[in-house]
N, C-alpha and C positions, 0 to 999 in steps of 0.2 A: 227493289228492296229495301228492308230498312234496316239502317246504320243501328239506331236506338228504340227501342220500345220500352213503355216505360205504364207500367200496369198498377192501378190505384195506389198509386204511391203517396202517403202521409208523413206528416211529419210535427210536432206535437213539443212543445218546450212548455211544461207544467199546462197553466192554461190556457196558453197562447197555442190556438191551431194554423201553423206556419202553410202548410199541404193539409189540402184535402182529396184525397183519393182522387188526384191527377194523372189523367190516363189518356195518353199519345203516343205515335212513332215520326221517328225523323227520317224521310226518305235519302237513298245515298246519293251523293253528289249535289246535295243543296244549298243552300247559306240558311239556315234554321234560324229566325230569331226567336227568343223569350222575352216578351213586352209586357209592363207592368207598372203599375204606379211605383214610386217608393215603397219599401216596406211590403209588398205584394207577395213574396217569397222567390223570386227569380234568382238571388242566390243561394238560397236553401236548395233548390232545385238542380243548380250545378255542382252545388258540390256533396251532394247524395250522390248522383249520376259518376262522380268524378272518385269518390269513395274516403272523402274527405267528411264526411257527415252522416251519420246511421239513418234510415227511416225507422219511423214507427211503425210505418208499416206497409204491405206493397212490396213491390219488387220491379227490376228492370234489366235489361239484356241488351249488353252490345254483340251485335253480330250474333243474337240469337244464343249466348254464353251468360252462364251467371255469376262466371269465374273473371272476377275484376282483374285479378294479378297477371292472366293471361293476355285480358286486352288493353294493357296498359302501355305497353311499348308502342302501340297504334295510334294513340291518341295526346296529341298534345294539349297543352292547358295553362291558361293565365287567366288565374283567379283574385289575386290578389295585386297591389303596385308592384311594379318592378324593386327587387331585391338583389342590386350587384355590387359590387365594392366601387365604393366612388374614386379610388385611386389609381384603378387599372383600368387598362385598354378594352375596348370592347372584342378583340381577342382575347388577350388572356381570361375575359371574364365570361365567354362562351369557354374557352377551354375547360373553366372550373364546370360550366351547367355541364358539359359534356362528360366530364368525370364524374360527376354525379349521376346523370343518367346511364353511365355507363355503355353510351353508345352517340353517335353522333360528331365525332370528334374530326374525321373527315369532311363534314359537312361544312364547316365552319364559312369557309370562303363565299361556299354557295347560296348560307343563306344571307350573309350580311349584303351581299349583289341583289339578292333579291328583297330585301328591305332598303335599297339604296345606303347602305352605311359605308360599302365599301373604303370607300375615298376619306374617313374617317376611321378606318381600323385602328389607328395606332393611337388615335388621341384620347386622352380620359372621361371616364362616364360622368364625372361632375362638371364637364365642359359641353355636355348635351343637351340641347331642349329637352321639353317635357315630350313632344312628340319623338326625337329619336330615342328617348329613352325607352318609349312606349314602342316603337319599332324593334331597337335592339333585345326587348323583351319576346316581341313576337319572334325573333330571329331563333332566341332561345327554344321557346317552342317546337320551331320546324327542324333540331338536330334530331338525327335519325331518320328523317320523310315519314312524318305519321300521315294516316290517311284521313285523319278528322282531328279536328281544330276546336278544342272549348276556350271560349273568352267570356268574361263577365265585366262587363261595361270597358271594351276595349279603347273608347274615344272620350273617357270620362275625364273631365280636367283640361283638355285641350283646348287649345282658341281654334277659329276657324281652319288657319291653313294645317293643323295638325290632324284636326278630323278628317278633311278633303284628303292628307296622304294615308291616313288610314284606312279611309274608303276606297282610296285607290289600288292598296296593296289587299284588301280581302275580297277585290274582285278579280285580280291576278292570282290572288290564291284557288279561288272557286274555277278560273279556267282552267288553272293545272291540275283540275280533276279532287280539289280535296273537297270533303264536307265539313263545313261550319257552323258552331252553334254558337249562337252568341246572345248575352243576355245584354238587353240596353232598355231605358227609358228615352233615347233621342230619338222619337218618332219618325222624323227625316230621314235619319240615316238608317234604319230599319227599310222605311219603302225607298230607300236608293241601292241598299245592296242586297237585300233578303227576298229568298223565293218563297219564303214559307212562315208564316209565322203562329206564334199559339200566344194569346194574349190570358194574362192571370190576374186576377186581382182577390185582395185578401185571401190567399191560398187557393181560390176555387178558377182550375180553367174556364173562361168564358165562351172561347172561341179557337180552333184550329183549322190552320187550313194554308191553301195558295193565299200571298199577297192580294194577288188579283181578286180571287173568289170572295175572300174576305173582306175587301172594301167593295162588293158589287152587293151581297148577302151577309153583314157584321149579324153574328149570334144567331145564323139561321133565318132571320126574317127577310120580307119582299120589301126589300130598299134598290137603290142605285148608286151606281158611279157617277152621274150625271149630274152638275149643277148648273144653271142656267139667272143672267142677272139681266133683267130688264126693268126698262122706265119708260113712261109716257108724262104727258104734259095732267093725264088725271089718273094716279095709282089707283085708286078704291074703285074705279070702272076699270080698269084692266086686272085690278085682282079677281072681281064678279066674272069678267070675260074669259079671264087665263083657269078658272075652277071647270069652265065646260069642258075642257079639252081632256081626251081618255088618256088615263098614263100617268096623268100629274100625281105625284105622291103629298106634296107639301108644298105652301106657296107663305113665305113669310115676308111683312113688309119690315124691312131695313132702312132707318132714312127716307132716302129719297126714290129708292129701290126696293124690285120684289127679287126675291131671292126664291126660284124655282128647284125643287126636286124633283126631277122625273128619270123615268125608264130610258135605256138606254134604245129603245125603238123612236123615243118624240129626240126630233133634230132643231133646232136651233131656227133650220127654216119653215119647217111647219108651225112654229110658233108665231112668226113673223107673219105669214101667210094668214094664219088664221084672226088675228087681233087685225092684221088689212081690211079682209073682207069683211071685219067689223065696225069697220071704219075707225081704228084705234092707229095710229102712226108712234113705234118706238124709238124713243128718242136712245135707248140704250138697250144693245142686245150681245151680251158676252156670255162665251162657256167656259165653264170650270171644271177640272176633273177633281169630283171629289178625292182628298187628299187621308190618309193613313190617320193621320190626327182628327181627322172629323171624323172618322169611323171610330177612331180609339175611345174620344170622347161619347159618343154614342151608347159604346158599349159599357164604359167602365165609370160615365159620371167623370164631372171636372171637379176630381178628388184624389188627394194621396190616400196611400194606405195606413199611414205611421198615424 
């Protein structure tokens, strides 16, 4: 079942085309990452589907409905830096947020416990760390128990401990059945948290699908998710030998070792046996899973969109 469907969505600022006929769907119960270099159009896309910005063309539907006003109560959003009163406590700030939303006043204790801030409920917002401030902002989005959460760069500016806190919170919310849509440029976090991803570059949708499928076949190309590092006393001869193995996609000489990209049907043991049969003894054999970062750079190149 689709929670959000986007159809040929475009946005233009004068001569700048921020989005170019983007289309995809977000399945229910997923953690859907919108990934792209800085300036790629991620924030613009989220702004449009949350009714903050107007599209130049195209349309989107939440639960198949074009009426955003009817859907707004089912969606919790965090698109900007948390904006709370610094001299008020967490409870008082959430009371104000609930009053503005006209829902969720009875949820305050529950959401503070969920984001692990109940023990600091009476502390002033000004005494919170960046990670705590971000968790309070997420607590605010949970008021009224929305089915869908939309976050723009939820770990932006946080230290490793803060990032880990938000990551575990996202996993917990997903386990509770929430559908989460998040824009991010932090590839490692997307890989650890998201089930699905759409990669956008310069307003173009480059690929969309499950994280596993995209890492296996980025951009629809026949690639693999397996990287193997090998070495021997004669890497030139080793390279010539390994090229004979069916299923090897690419071989690169990097320093004193070879980096092999191969299909998942090829095992390290097969490579080791093939080389041994050719009287080549491997001095190194290391299997690495292809990362989302590697796939992302294959699709977009190592460039910002700004």
